[in-house]
C-alpha positions in Angstrom: 10.7 22.5 59.9 9.2 26.0 59.5 10.7 26.4 56.0 9.2 23.1 55.0 5.7 24.2 56.2 6.1 27.5 54.4 7.0 25.8 51.2 4.1 23.4 51.5 1.5 26.1 52.3 0.7 27.1 48.6 0.1 23.5 47.7 -2.2 23.0 50.7 -4.2 26.1 49.7 -4.5 24.8 46.2 -5.7 21.5 47.4 -8.2 23.1 49.7 -9.6 25.2 46.8 -9.8 22.1 44.6 -11.8 20.4 47.4 -14.2 23.3 47.6 -14.7 23.3 43.9 -15.4 19.5 43.9 -17.9 20.0 46.8 -19.6 22.8 44.8 -19.8 20.6 41.8 -21.4 17.8 43.8 -24.0 20.0 45.5 -24.9 22.3 42.6 -28.5 21.6 41.5 -28.9 19.8 38.1 -30.3 21.8 35.2 -34.1 21.7 35.1 -35.5 19.1 32.7 -39.0 20.6 32.6 -40.5 24.0 33.3 -43.9 25.1 34.5 -44.5 27.1 31.3 -47.9 26.8 29.6 -46.2 27.5 26.3 -44.5 24.1 26.5 -47.8 22.3 26.6 -49.1 21.1 23.3 -52.9 20.6 22.8 -53.9 17.0 22.4 -54.4 13.7 24.2 -52.0 12.5 26.9 -51.9 9.1 28.7 -51.1 8.6 32.3 -47.5 7.7 33.2 -48.6 5.0 35.6 -45.1 4.4 36.8 -44.8 8.0 38.1 -48.3 8.9 39.1 -49.4 8.4 42.8 -52.6 9.1 44.7 -51.7 9.6 48.4 -54.3 9.4 51.1 -54.2 10.4 54.8 -56.5 9.7 57.7 -56.3 10.7 61.4 -55.7 7.8 63.7 -57.4 8.0 67.1 -56.6 11.7 67.3 -52.9 10.8 68.0 -51.4 11.2 64.5 -52.1 10.8 60.8 -51.6 7.6 58.9 -51.1 7.6 55.1 -50.9 5.2 52.1 -50.8 5.4 48.4 -52.3 4.0 45.2 -50.1 3.5 42.1 -50.4 2.0 38.7 -53.0 4.7 37.8 -54.2 4.6 34.2 -56.2 6.9 32.0 -56.0 9.9 29.8 -56.0 13.7 29.7 -57.2 15.9 26.9 -56.0 19.4 27.2 -55.7 22.6 25.3 -53.8 25.4 27.1 -55.8 28.0 25.2 -59.1 26.5 26.3 -58.6 24.9 29.7 -62.4 24.7 30.3 -62.5 22.0 27.6 -60.0 19.8 29.5 -61.1 16.2 30.1 -59.5 14.0 32.6 -60.5 10.3 32.9 -58.4 8.1 35.2 -58.8 4.8 37.0 -57.1 3.8 40.3 -56.5 0.1 41.2 -57.8 0.0 44.7 -56.7 -3.7 45.0 -53.1 -2.4 44.8 -53.3 -0.2 47.9 -49.9 0.3 49.5 -49.3 0.8 53.2 -46.4 0.2 55.6 -48.3 -2.3 57.7 -49.0 -5.7 56.1 -51.7 -6.3 58.7 -53.5 -3.1 57.8 -53.3 -4.0 54.1 -54.8 -7.4 54.8 -57.6 -5.7 56.7 -58.3 -3.2 53.9 -58.7 -6.0 51.5 -60.4 -8.5 53.8 -63.8 -9.9 52.8 -66.8 -9.3 55.1 -67.2 -11.8 57.9 -69.7 -14.5 57.3 -70.5 -13.1 53.9 -71.3 -9.7 55.3 -70.1 -6.2 54.3 -66.3 -5.7 54.4 -64.9 -3.1 56.8 -63.1 -1.4 54.0 -62.6 -2.3 50.3 -63.2 -6.0 50.4 -61.3 -8.9 48.7 -61.7 -7.9 45.1 -62.5 -4.2 44.9 -63.3 -2.6 41.6 -61.0 0.2 40.4 -61.9 3.7 41.5 -62.5 6.2 38.7 -62.4 10.0 38.4 -63.9 11.7 35.4 -63.8 15.5 35.2 -66.9 17.5 34.7 -65.5 21.0 34.8 -62.1 22.8 34.9 -61.8 26.4 36.0 -58.5 28.4 35.7 -57.9 30.1 39.1 -54.8 32.1 38.2 -51.2 31.4 37.3 -50.6 27.6 37.0 -53.5 26.7 39.2 -57.0 25.3 38.4 -60.0 23.8 40.1 -61.0 20.4 38.8 -64.5 19.1 39.6 -65.4 15.5 38.7 -67.4 12.4 39.4 -65.4 10.1 41.7 -66.6 6.4 41.8 -65.4 4.3 44.7 -66.9 1.1 46.2 -69.7 1.3 43.5 -70.8 4.8 44.7 -70.3 8.0 42.7 -70.0 11.4 44.3 -68.6 14.8 43.1 -65.1 15.6 44.2 -63.2 18.9 43.9 -59.4 19.0 43.4 -57.1 22.0 43.6 -54.6 21.4 40.9 -51.3 23.0 39.9 -49.3 22.6 36.7 -45.8 21.8 37.7 -43.8 21.2 34.5 -43.6 20.2 30.9 -40.9 19.2 28.5 -39.5 16.3 26.5 -38.8 13.2 28.5 -35.0 12.6 28.7 -35.4 8.9 27.8 -37.9 8.7 25.0 -38.1 12.4 24.0 -41.9 12.4 24.1 -43.6 15.5 25.6 -44.5 15.0 29.3 -46.5 17.2 31.5 -46.9 17.1 35.3 -49.4 18.2 37.9 -50.0 18.2 41.7 -53.4 18.2 43.2 -55.1 18.2 46.6 -58.6 17.4 47.7 -60.6 15.3 50.2 -63.5 12.9 50.5 -65.6 11.7 53.3 -65.3 7.9 53.2 -68.7 7.3 54.8 -70.2 8.8 51.6 -68.7 5.8 49.8 -70.0 3.2 52.2 -66.8 2.9 54.2 -67.7 3.9 57.7 -65.6 1.4 59.8 -64.1 2.9 63.0 -65.5 6.4 62.5 -64.8 8.6 64.5 -61.8 6.8 65.9 -60.3 6.9 62.4 -61.4 10.0 60.7 -64.2 10.1 58.1 -62.3 12.8 56.2 -59.6 11.4 53.9 -57.1 13.9 52.6 -55.9 13.3 49.0 -52.4 14.3 47.8 -51.9 13.6 44.1 -48.8 13.8 41.9 -49.4 13.0 38.2 -47.4 12.7 35.0 -48.8 12.4 31.5 -47.2 11.5 28.2 -48.2 12.8 24.8 -49.9 10.0 23.1 -48.3 8.3 20.1 -51.6 7.2 18.7 -51.1 7.0 14.9 -48.5 4.9 13.1 -46.2 6.5 10.7 -47.4 6.9 7.1 -48.4 5.1 5.1 -51.4 4.3 7.3 -52.6 1.2 5.6 -54.3 -0.2 8.6 -56.3 3.0 9.0 -55.1 3.7 12.6 -55.6 7.4 12.1 -59.3 6.9 11.7 -59.6 5.5 15.2 -57.0 7.7 16.9 -59.6 8.9 19.5 -59.7 5.4 21.0 -56.5 6.1 22.8 -57.2 6.8 26.5 -60.5 5.0 26.4 -61.4 1.7 28.1 -61.7 -1.5 26.1 -65.4 -2.4 25.8 -67.5 -4.3 23.2 -68.9 -0.9 22.2 -65.4 0.5 21.6 -64.3 -2.5 19.7 -67.3 -2.2 17.4 -66.7 1.6 17.0 -63.0 1.0 16.0 -63.9 -1.7 13.5 -66.5 0.6 12.0 -64.2 3.6 11.8 -61.3 1.7 10.1 -63.6 -0.2 7.8 -62.1 -3.7 8.4 -61.9 -6.3 11.0 -58.2 -7.2 11.0 -57.6 -6.0 14.6 -55.5 -7.3 17.5 -56.4 -6.1 21.0 -53.2 -6.7 23.0 -53.2 -6.8 26.8 -49.9 -6.6 28.6 -48.0 -9.9 28.2 -50.1 -11.0 25.2 -48.4 -13.7 23.1 -48.6 -12.7 19.5 -47.3 -14.0 16.2 -44.3 -12.1 14.8 -45.6 -11.9 11.2 -45.8 -8.3 10.1 -49.0 -7.2 8.3 -49.2 -3.5 7.4 -53.0 -3.7 6.9 -53.6 -5.1 10.5 -54.4 -2.8 13.4 -52.8 -3.4 16.8 -54.5 -1.9 19.8 -52.3 -1.9 22.9 -54.0 -1.9 26.3 -52.6 -1.2 29.7 -53.2 -3.3 32.8 -56.4 -1.4 33.4 -57.8 -2.2 29.9 -57.3 1.4 28.6 -56.0 1.9 25.1 -52.5 3.3 25.1 -51.4 3.1 21.4 -52.6 2.2 17.9 -50.2 0.8 15.3 -50.1 -1.1 12.1 -48.3 -4.5 12.0 
């Protein structure tokens, strides 16, 4: 028996080494797809990647523990120049009606109308989108900056300060467009926005934890630009309003324009002199193209 074991020992050792190699291959970290290098960021306009941007919020519950939820489907735009961060402009909207929490009962309460026509405890049955528009950006060293802006919630606007950090930039592995990412933290006092229910049992202070991704805008159709999309390229990232529609028509010099909401039914005829304006679910322009 002993000779058989001695003969098998080298094979067992090799099998063990192969097993370790396989384990190392499985646990080795994947190569980084993006890097937090400012040199990778191109100046220009970016649109929010609503599928990968989240606004987390956290409140203290009765002094026992913290409870948290998130908002998704964020829309908006970022204008940035890494050589002039002070000129950065951020304009985003947050669909309050899509608040996500673990408890269905709490979600129903957050979106419940006021009793007998009175004021709701929280957001109400059909809350307007919240909005944050930056008013100043100050570089604080490294990849960090302080962003101050006007935050509108529940029809009330107050200044809010965010401590932001640039976390990565690079081509998206799927569509190859340049993406950039950030994290940010801040807080609000909900009573300042008319939401004072259960204070102090549930904390007035709401901690904000934000992770955001932006994609370089593909605003102008490829040449030849017969629909004059380039003349209205700055419409990308702005909200659809009668004033914007009039401005776009004036800039392109014609009225052959289709404003396309998600799911819009359109004819399949191609017209190179017609401008298509794509909107996201929040009514923000995401792309201009001829066709």
